[in-house]
VEXLOMI-670976 format. One record per atom (N, C-alpha, C): residue in three letters; y, z, x. Coordinates in steps of 0.1 Angstrom, whole numbers, plus 2048, in hexadecimal, padded with zeros to 3 digits. Each point is the difference from the previous one (the first is absolute). Example, Ala and Ser with C-alpha at 12.3 -4.5 7.8 and 13.67 -1.06 7.14 Angstrom:
REM residues 2
ALA7C784E884 ALA80C8007F7 ALA80C800809 SER80B7F97FC SER80B800809 SER80B8087F8 
//
This chain:
REM residues 329
MET7F4800809 MET80C8007F7 MET80C7FF808 ASN8097F7800 ASN80C7FF808 ASN80C8077F8 LEU80380B804 LEU80B8087FA LEU80D7F9802 ASP8027F980A ASP80D7F8803 ASP8037F67F6 GLN7F67FC7F8 GLN8027F67F6 GLN8038067F2 ILE80080D7FF ILE8018067F3 ILE8108047FE ASN8067FB7F5 ASN80D8037FD ASN8038047F2 ASP7F68047F8 ASP8028037F2 ASP7FE80E7FD ILE80180980A ILE7FD80F7FE ILE80C807806 PRO80380C7FB PRO80B809806 PRO7FC80480F ASP80A804807 ASP7FE80480E ASP7F780C801 ILE80080A7F7 ILE7F880B801 ILE7F27FD7FF LEU7FC7F67F7 LEU7F27FC800 LEU7FC7F880C MET8097F8806 MET7FD7F880C MET7FD80A80B GLU80880B801 GLU7FE80A80B GLU7F38067FF PHE7FC8037F3 PHE7F28067FD PHE7F57F6805 LEU8017F47FD LEU7F67F6803 LEU7FF7FE80F GLU80C800807 GLU80080080F GLU7F980C806 TYR80380B7FA TYR7FA80D805 TYR7F07FF800 HIS7FB7FB7F4 HIS7F27FF800 HIS7FA7F5808 SER8087F6802 SER7FA7F5808 SER80080380F THR80C805805 THR80180380E THR7FC80E805 VAL8058097F9 VAL7FD80F804 VAL7F28037FC ARG7FC7FE7F4 ARG7F28047FB ARG7F67F5804 GLY8057F4803 GLY7F67F6804 GLY7F77FB7F5 HIS8048017F3 HIS7F87FD7F5 HIS7FF7F07FF SER7F57FC7FA SER7FD7F1800 SER80A7F97F6 ASP8017F3802 ASP8097F87F8 ASP7FB8027F1 ARG7F48017FD ARG7FB8027F2 ARG80680C7FA THR80080B808 THR80580D7FB THR80F7FF7FE VAL8077FB809 VAL80F7FF7FF VAL8037F67F5 ASN7F97F57FE ASN8037F87F4 ASN7FD8077F3 ALA7F6808800 ALA7FE8087F3 ALA80B80A7FD TYR80680580A TYR80C8097FE TYR80C7F87FC TYR8017F4805 TYR80B7F77FD TYR7FF7FC7F1 MET7F57FC7FC MET7FE7FB7F2 MET80180B7F6 ASP7F980C803 ASP80180B7F6 ASP80E8067FF LEU80780180A LEU80D8067FF LEU80A7F77FB LYS7FE7F3802 LYS8097F67FA LYS7FF8007F1 ILE7F48007FC ILE7FD8017F1 ILE80580D7FA LEU80080C808 LEU80480B7FB LEU8108007FE PHE8077FA809 PHE80F7FF7FF PHE8047F77F5 ARG7F97F57FE ARG8037F67F6 ARG7FC8077F2 TYR7F58077FF TYR7FD8067F4 TYR80A80A7FB LEU80580880A LEU80A80B7FD LEU80D7F97FC LYS8047F6806 LYS80D7F97FD LYS7FF7FB7F1 ARG7F57FB7FD ARG7FF7FA7F3 ARG7FF80C7F6 ARG7F880A802 ARG7FE80B7F8 ARG80E8077FD ARG80880180B ARG80D8077FF ARG80B7F77FA LYS7FC7F37FC LYS8097F77FB LYS80B7FC809 LEU7FD7FF80D LEU80A7FC80B LEU8017F1802 VAL7F77F97F9 VAL8007F1800 VAL7FE7FB7F3 ASP8057F37FE ASP7FF7FA7F3 ASP7F17FE7FD SER7FB8017F4 SER7F37FF7FC SER7FB7F1801 SER8097F6801 SER7FD7F3802 SER7FC7FC80F VAL803808809 VAL7FD7FE80E VAL7F1801802 PRO7F97F6805 PRO7F1802803 PRO7FD80B809 PHE7F68077FD PHE7FD80C808 PHE8007FD80F ASN7F97F5804 ASN7FF7FD80F ASN80E7FB806 GLU80A8007F8 GLU80E7FC805 GLU80980B800 ILE7FC80C7FC ILE80880B800 ILE80580480E ASP80C800802 ASP80580480D ASP80080F803 ILE7FA80480B ILE7FE80E803 ILE80780380D THR8077F7806 THR80680280E THR80B80B7FF ASP8058037F3 ASP80A80A7FF ASP7FB80E7FE VAL7F28017FF VAL7FB80E7FF VAL80480880B ASP80580C7FD ASP80480980B ASP7FA80E7FE LEU804809808 LEU7FA80E800 LEU8038077F3 ASP80B7FE7FA ASP8038077F3 ASP7F77FB7F5 PHE7FD7F2800 PHE7F77FB7F7 PHE7F2805801 ILE7FB80280D ILE7F3806803 ILE7FF80F7FC GLU80B807803 GLU80080E7FE GLU8008037F1 ALA8047F77F8 ALA8008027F1 ALA7F37FD7FA ILE7F67FB807 ILE7F37FD7FB ILE7F980C7FB LYS7FB8007F3 LYS7FA80B7FA LYS7F07FE7FF ILE7FA80B800 ILE7F27FF800 ILE7F97F87F4 GLU8068017F4 GLU7FB7F97F6 GLU8017F1801 GLU80B7FC808 GLU8017F1802 GLU7F57FC80A LEU7FC808809 LEU7F57FD809 LEU7F37FF7F9 TYR7FD8097F6 TYR7F48007F9 TYR7FF7F27F8 ARG80C7FD7FA ARG8007F37F8 ARG7FE7F480A TYR80680180B TYR7FE7F580A TYR7F27FE805 GLN7F880B800 GLN7F2800805 GLN7F87F47FA SER8037FE7F2 SER7F87F77F9 SER8087F47FB PHE80C7FF804 PHE8097F57FD PHE7FB7F3806 SER8007F57F8 SER7FC7F3804 SER80A7F67FD PRO8077FA80A PRO80C7F77FE PRO7FC7F47F7 GLU7F37FB800 GLU7FB7F67F8 GLU7FC8037F2 SER80080D7FE SER7FB8057F3 SER7F37FA7FC ALA7F87FE80A ALA7F27F97FE ALA7F580A7FF GLY80380C7FC GLY7F580A7FF GLY80380B80A SER7F880B7FF SER80280B808 SER7FB7FE80E LEU80680780A LEU7FC7FF80E LEU7F2807802 SER7F97FD80A SER7F4807803 SER80380D806 ALA7F6809801 ALA80280D805 ALA8047FF80F ALA7F97F7806 ALA8037FE80F ALA80F7FC802 SER8057F77F8 SER80E7FC801 SER80980B7FD ARG7FD8087F6 ARG80980B7FD ARG80080A80B CYS7F4802806 CYS7FF80A80B CYS8087FB80C ARG7FF7F3803 ARG8087FA80B ARG80F8027FE ARG8047FD7F4 ARG80E8017FD ARG80680E803 THR7F880A7FB THR80380E801 THR80180380F SER7F67FC807 SER80080380F SER80C7FA806 SER8057F47FD SER80B7FA806 SER80D8087FD VAL8018057F3 VAL80C8077FC VAL80080E807 LYS7F4806801 LYS80080D808 LYS8037FE80E SER7FB7F5806 SER8047FE80E SER80F7FD802 PHE8057FA7F7 PHE80F7FC801 PHE80880D7FF PHE7FD8087F6 PHE80880D7FF PHE7FD80A80B ASN7F4800805 ASN7FD80880B ASN8087FD80D TYR8027F2801 TYR8087FB80C TYR80E8047FE LEU8067FF7F4 LEU80E8047FD LEU80380E801 THR7F68097FD THR80280E801 THR7FC80780D THR7F57FC806 THR7FB80780C THR8037F980D LYS8027F27FF LYS8037F880C LYS80F7FE803 ARG8077FC7F4 ARG80E7FD801 ARG80880B7FB HIS7FB80A7F9 HIS80780B7FA HIS80C7FC7F8 LEU7FE7F57F8 LEU80B7FA7F8 LEU8008067F2 LEU7F58067FC LEU7FF8067F3 LEU7FB80F802 ASP8068087F7 ASP7FC80E801 ASP7F38037F8 HIS7FD7F87F6 HIS7F58037F8 HIS7F67F37FE ASN7F3803802 ASN7F77F57FF ASN7F98007F2 VAL8057F87F7 VAL7FC8007F2 VAL7F07FD800 THR7FB7F8809 THR7F27FC800 THR7F780B803 LEU80480B804 LEU7F780C803 LEU7F98047F4 GLU8077FD7F4 GLU7FB8047F3 GLU7F97F47F9 LEU7FF7F5807 LEU7FB7F47FA LEU7F0800802 ASP7F98007F5 ASP7F17FF802 ASP7FB7F3803 MET7F67FF807 MET7F97F3803 MET7F87FC7F3 PRO8007F47FC PRO7F77FB7F4 PRO7F2803804 LYS7F98047F6 LYS7F1801802 LYS7F97F3802 ARG7F880080A ARG7F87F4803 ARG7F28037FD GLN7F97F77F9 GLN7F28017FD GLN7F87FE80D ALA7F980B803 ALA7F87FE80D ALA7F47F67FE SER7FF7F880A SER7F57F6800 SER7F97FF80D LEU7F37FF800 LEU7F97FF80D LEU8037F2806 PRO8027FF80D PRO8017F4807 PRO7F47F87FF LYS8017F27FF LYS7F57F77FF LYS7FB7FE80F TYR7F3800802 TYR7FB7FE80D TYR7F27F97FF LEU7FB7FB80B LEU7F37F8801 LEU7F680A804 GLU7F58007FA GLU7F4807806 GLU7FC7F980C GLU7F7808808 GLU7FC7FB80E GLU7F87F37FE SER7F97FE7F4 SER7F87F47FF SER8097F47FD ASP80C8037FA ASP80A7F57FD ASP8077FD80D CYS802809808 CYS8067FD80D CYS7F77F7808 GLU7F3802800 GLU7F67F7806 GLU8017F27FB LYS8027FF7F3 LYS8017F27FA LYS80C7F9804 LEU80B807801 LEU80D7FB804 LEU7FF7FB80F LEU7FA808809 LEU7FF7FC80E LEU7F67F4801 ASN7F77FF7F7 ASN7F67F5801 ASN8057F37FD VAL80B7FF7F9 VAL8057F37FC VAL80A7FA80A CYS80280780B CYS8097FA80A CYS7FA7F5807 ASP8057F47FE ASP7FA7F3805 ASP80B7F7803 GLY7FD7F5807 GLY8097F6802 GLY80880180D PRO80A7F8803 PRO80780080D PRO80880D803 TYR8038087F5 TYR80780D803 TYR7F780B7FC ALA7F37FF801 ALA7F780A7FD ALA80280D807 LEU8027FE80E LEU80180C809 LEU80D8087FD ARG80A7F87FD ARG80D8067FE ARG7FF8087F2 ASP7FB7FA7F7 ASP7FF8057F2 ASP7F880D800 TYR7F47FF807 TYR7F780B801 TYR80780C807 CYS8077FD80A CYS80780B808 CYS80A8067F7 ILE8087F87F9 ILE80A8077F6 ILE7FA8087F6 LEU7F57FC7FA LEU7F98087F6 LEU7FA80D806 MET7FB7FF80C MET7FB80C807 MET80C80A802 LEU80B7FB804 LEU80B809804 LEU8058077F3 PHE8007F87F4 PHE8058067F4 PHE7F680B7FC MET7F37FC7FF MET7F68097FB MET7FB80B809 SER8047FF80D SER7FC80A80A SER80B809803 CYS80C7FA802 CYS80C809804 CYS80A8037F5 GLY7FF7FA7F5 GLY8098027F5 GLY80E7FC803 LEU8027F5805 LEU80E7FB803 LEU8067FB7F3 ARG80E801800 ARG8087F87F7 ARG8007F2804 VAL8027F77F6 VAL8007F2804 VAL80C7FD809 SER80C8067FE SER80C7FF808 SER7FC80580E GLU7F880A802 GLU7FC80580D GLU7F87F6807 LEU7F67FA7F8 LEU7F77F7807 LEU8067F4805 VAL80A7FA7F8 VAL8057F4804 VAL80A80280C SER80580C801 SER80980480B SER7F980380E LEU7F38017FF LEU7F880380C LEU8027F580B ASN80180580C ASN8017F780B ASN7F3802809 VAL7FD7F7809 VAL7F4801809 VAL80280C809 THR80D803804 THR80280C808 THR7FF80E7F9 ASP7FE7FF7F3 ASP7FE80C7F8 ASP7F1804800 ILE7F77F7805 ILE7F2804800 ILE7FB80680D TYR7F980B7FE TYR7FB80680D TYR7F08027FE GLU7FA807809 GLU7F27FF801 GLU7FA8047F3 ASP80380C7FB ASP7FA8057F3 ASP80B8047F6 HIS80C7FB802 HIS80A8047F6 HIS80B7F5800 LEU8098017F6 LEU80B7F77FF LEU80D8087FD ARG80B7FA803 ARG80D8077FE ARG8067F97F4 VAL8048077F6 VAL8057FB7F4 VAL80F8057FD VAL8097F77FC VAL80D8057FC VAL8017FF7F1 GLY80080C7F9 GLY8008017F2 GLY80D8007FA LYS8018077F4 LYS80D8017F9 LYS809809808 GLY80D7FC7FF GLY809808807 GLY8007FF80F ASN7F97F5805 ASN7FE7FE80E ASN7F980B807 LYS7F78077F8 LYS7F880B806 LYS7F37FA806 GLU7FF80380D GLU7F37FB807 GLU7F580B7FE ARG7F47FA7FF ARG7F4808800 ARG7F57F9806 VAL7F5807804 VAL7F57FA807 VAL7F48017F7 LEU7F97F47FF LEU7F47FF7F7 LEU7F57FD809 PHE7F58077FF PHE7F47FE808 PHE7F77F77F7 PHE7F77F9807 PHE7F77F77F8 PHE7F1801808 GLY7F67FC7F8 GLY7F2801805 GLY7FC7F4808 ASP7F4800804 ASP7FB7F5808 ASP8007F37F9 GLY7FC8007F3 GLY8007F37F9 GLY80E7FA7FE CYS80A8087FF CYS80D7FB7FF CYS8057FB80E ARG7FC80780A ARG8047FB80E ARG7F97F3803 GLU7F47FE7FB GLU7F97F3802 GLU8077F67F8 ALA8058027F3 ALA8067F77F8 ALA80D7FB807 ILE80780A805 ILE80D7FC808 ILE7FD7F780C ASP7F6804807 ASP7FC7F880D ASP7FC7F27FC ASP7F87FF7F6 ASP7FB7F27FB ASP80C7F87FC TYR8098067F9 TYR80C7F87FC TYR8097FC80C LEU80280A809 LEU8087FD80C LEU7FB7F4808 MET7F37FE800 MET7FA7F6808 MET8047F27F9 VAL8037FF7F4 VAL8037F37FA VAL80F7FF7FC ARG80780B802 ARG80E8007FD ARG8077F6809 ASN8077F77F9 ASN8077F4808 ASN80E8017FE VAL80880280A VAL80F8007FF VAL8077F4807 GLU7F87F6803 GLU8057F4807 GLU80C7FA7F8 LYS7FF7FF7F3 LYS80A7FA7F8 LYS80A80A7F9 VAL7FE80C804 VAL80880B7F9 VAL80D801807 ALA80B8027F8 ALA80E801805 ALA80080E809 GLU8097FF80A GLU80180B809 GLU80280E7F9 LYS8078007F6 LYS80380D7F8 LYS7F48067FA ASP7F57F87FD ASP7F48047FA ASP7F4801809 LYS8027FD80D LYS7F47FF809 LYS7F980E801 ASN80780B7FE ASN7FA80D801 ASN7FA8057F4 ALA8027F97F4 ALA7FB8037F3 ALA7F1801802 LEU7F980A7FA LEU7F2801800 LEU7F97F67F8 PHE8057FF7F3 PHE7FA7F67F7 PHE8097F37FE ILE7FB7F5802 ILE8067F3800 ILE7FC7F87F3 SER8097FA7F9 SER7FE7F97F4 SER7FB7F2803 GLN7FD7F97F6 GLN7FC7F2802 GLN80C7F7804 LYS80C8057FD LYS80D7F9803 LYS80580480E ASN7F7807808 ASN80380380E ASN80C809802 CYS80180A7F7 CYS80A80B801 CYS7F980D7FC ARG80780B801 ARG7FB80D7FC ARG7FB7FF7F2 PHE7F58057FD PHE7FA8007F2 PHE80880A7F8 GLY8057FB7F4 GLY80A8087F9 GLY7F88077F4 VAL8088097F9 VAL7FB8087F6 VAL7FA7F77F4 ARG8077F67FC ARG7FB7F77F5 ARG7F37F9805 GLY7FF7FB80C GLY7F57FA804 GLY7F4809801 VAL80180C804 VAL7F680A800 VAL7FB8037F2 GLN80A8027F7 GLN7FD8037F2 GLN7F77F47FA GLN8047F3803 GLN7F97F57FA GLN7F17FF806 MET7FF80380E MET7F3800806 MET7F780B7FA VAL80580C7FE VAL7F880A7FA VAL7FC7FD7F1 GLU8097FA7F8 GLU7FD7FC7F3 GLU7F57F5800 LYS8017F780A LYS7F67F5800 LYS7F2807803 LYS80080980A LYS7F3806805 LYS7FA8087F4 LEU8088077F9 LEU7FC8087F5 LEU7F87F77F5 LYS8067F57FE LYS7FA7F77F5 LYS7F37FA806 LEU7FF7FD80D LEU7F57FA806 LEU7F480C800 ALA80580C801 ALA7F680B800 ALA7FB8047F2 GLY8067F97F5 GLY7FD8037F3 GLY80680D7FB LEU80B804806 LEU80880C7FC LEU80C7FC7F9 ASP8058097F8 ASP80C7FD7F7 ASP80C801808 ALA8067F4802 ALA80C7FF809 ALA80D8057F9 THR7FE8037F3 THR80C8057F9 THR800810801 ARG7F5805804 ARG7FF80F801 ARG80280480E TYR7FF7F880A TYR80180480E TYR8097F7808 SER80580680B SER80A7FA808 SER7FF80680E PRO8097FC809 PRO80080780D PRO80280F7FF HIS8098037F6 HIS80380F800 HIS7F38077FA LYS7F97F97F8 LYS7F48077FB LYS7F580280A LEU8017F780B LEU7F780180B LEU80480C808 ARG80D803800 ARG80580C807 ARG7FA80D7F9 HIS8017FF7F2 HIS7F980B7F8 HIS7F1801803 THR7FA7F4802 THR7F2801803 THR7FD80780D ALA8087FE80B ALA7FF80780C ALA80180F7FE ALA80B8047F9 ALA80280E7FD ALA7F58077F9 THR7FB7F87F6 THR7F58067F7 THR7F3802808 LEU7FD7F6808 LEU7F4801809 LEU80180B80A MET80C802805 MET80180B809 MET7FF80D7FA LEU8058027F4 LEU7FF80C7F8 LEU7F28037FC LYS7F97F57FC LYS7F28017FC LYS7F780580B ASN8047FD80C ASN7F880380C ASN80680C808 GLY8078097F9 GLY80380D804 GLY80D802808 VAL8097F6800 VAL80C801808 VAL80980A7F8 ASP807809809 ASP8098097FB ASP80C7F97FA THR8068047F5 THR80B7F97F9 THR80C800809 ARG80380B807 ARG80B7FF80A ARG7FF7F580B ALA7F47FF805 ALA7FE7F5809 ALA8027F27FA LEU7FB7FF7F3 LEU8037F37F9 LEU80E7FD7FD GLN80880A7FD GLN80E7FE7FF GLN8067FA80C GLU7FC80580C GLU8057FC80D GLU7FC7F1802 VAL7F27FE7FD VAL7FB7F3802 VAL8087F57F8 LEU8038047F4 LEU8067F67F6 LEU80F7FF802 GLY80680A808 GLY80F800802 GLY8078037F4 HIS7FA8087F6 HIS8078037F3 HIS80D807801 SER80A7FD7F8 SER80C8077FE SER8047FE7F1 ASN8098097FC ASN8047FF7F2 ASN80F8037FF LEU8097F67FB LEU80D802800 LEU80580C7F7 SER7F88047F6 SER80480B7F7 SER7FE80D806 THR7FB80280C THR7FD80C806 THR80480080E THR80280C806 THR80280180F THR7F4805807 GLN7F57FE7FA GLN7F4805807 GLN7FD7F980D ILE7FD80780A ILE7FD7FA80D ILE7F1803802 TYR7F87F5801 TYR7F2801802 TYR7FD80680D THR7F5808800 THR7FB80780D THR7FB7F580A HIS80680180C HIS7FC7F680B HIS7F3806806 LEU7F67F97FE LEU7F3803806 LEU7FD7FB80E ASP7F8805807 ASP7FD7FB80E ASP7F87F37FE ASN7FF7F880C ASN7FA7F37FF ASN7F18027FE ALA7FA80C802 ALA7F28017FE ALA7FD7FF7F1 ALA8098077F8 ALA7FE8007F1 ALA8027F17FB LEU80A7F9805 LEU8027F27FC LEU7F47F7803 HIS7FB80380C HIS7F57F8805 HIS7F48027F7 GLU7FE80D7FC GLU7F58047F7 GLU8017F97F3 ALA80D7FF7FB ALA8037FA7F3 ALA7FB7F2800 ALA8047F880B ALA7FD7F2800 ALA7F07FE802 MET7FA809808 MET7F27FE802 MET7F88047F3 ALA8058077F7 ALA7F98047F4 ALA7FF7F47F5 ASN8087F6803 ASN8017F47F7 ASN7F47F7804 PRO7F67FE7F7 PRO7F57F8804 PRO8047F1802 ILE80A7FB7FA ILE8047F1802 ILE8037FE80F GLY807809805 GLY8047FE80E GLY7F580180A ARG7F48047FC ARG7F5800809 ARG7F77F37FF LYS8047F87F6 LYS7F77F47FE LYS8037F5809 HIS7F57F9805 HIS8027F580A HIS7FE7F37F8 ARG8077F6805 ARG7FF7F37FA ARG7F17FB801 SER7FA80380B SER7F27FC802 SER7F68067F7 ASP80480B7F9 ASP7F78087F7 ASP7FD7F67F5 ARG80A7F87FB ARG7FD7F87F4 ARG7FA7F3803 GLU7FE7FD80D GLU7FA7F3805 GLU7F1802802 ASN7FC80C800 ASN7F2802803 ASN7F78027F4 
//
């Protein structure tokens, strides 16, 4: 997200976005969510307070004049109404969207009160988070993982097999996987840069090591541009394999394996890794470290475990111990 190109928000909101982008190091996706949620909030409030003509389309309401007095006058009942407000009036928002909106507002007011000390009172301290219906994450059983690995074929078989192994063995996010460089791979572990530019070390088993070695033997960067030559995974277009390309590859492999591609995705393969680790006795604190979990709505800092615990977590995942040769015999 290029903040330099944004000119439709007040200065105080721009400063908040810059703080999260530069100081907190949050991802473009997170910063963009703040941008959209708070822009809708200000437009909603201007319309609700009758500060704009009702004929002005919602998406054209000017909010550049929003100042601290406007923000300080926000009441909690307005925020509760905003939680489920839909500009398109096309039905109610999902619980996840309402929670995200509330998290954005809370973060903004926390910034104004505790970081900038511009407000004496944080109205969002009294704002309850919408209730979300708990749902178990979808994941593949070990037998389904075998099916998925068995359909890797064709000119990119070793690359695709390696990608699937890393997803289901290490629990990588798709953004983390496509960002991997050859120099991030070590003998029995890899270095990952996750959300907020936080680095972590992920160990892998012998089968995963073999998959990486097999792929590196056929990885060809002869036609790859200089900027992508260090990329671990190379696409058919001779550049770093992107998020969309990986998603399409996983979808194709799921269909070939006879699995429901509408239920699973690269992120569900991450859930698969987590579930298999838990089923095989991994401590949940170690799993939190492995997955690099963090939550914007809390200030919880996960316990940092030593490398031995992280190594044990990776070794407990049966997928990471599988060898490509196992399915050929």
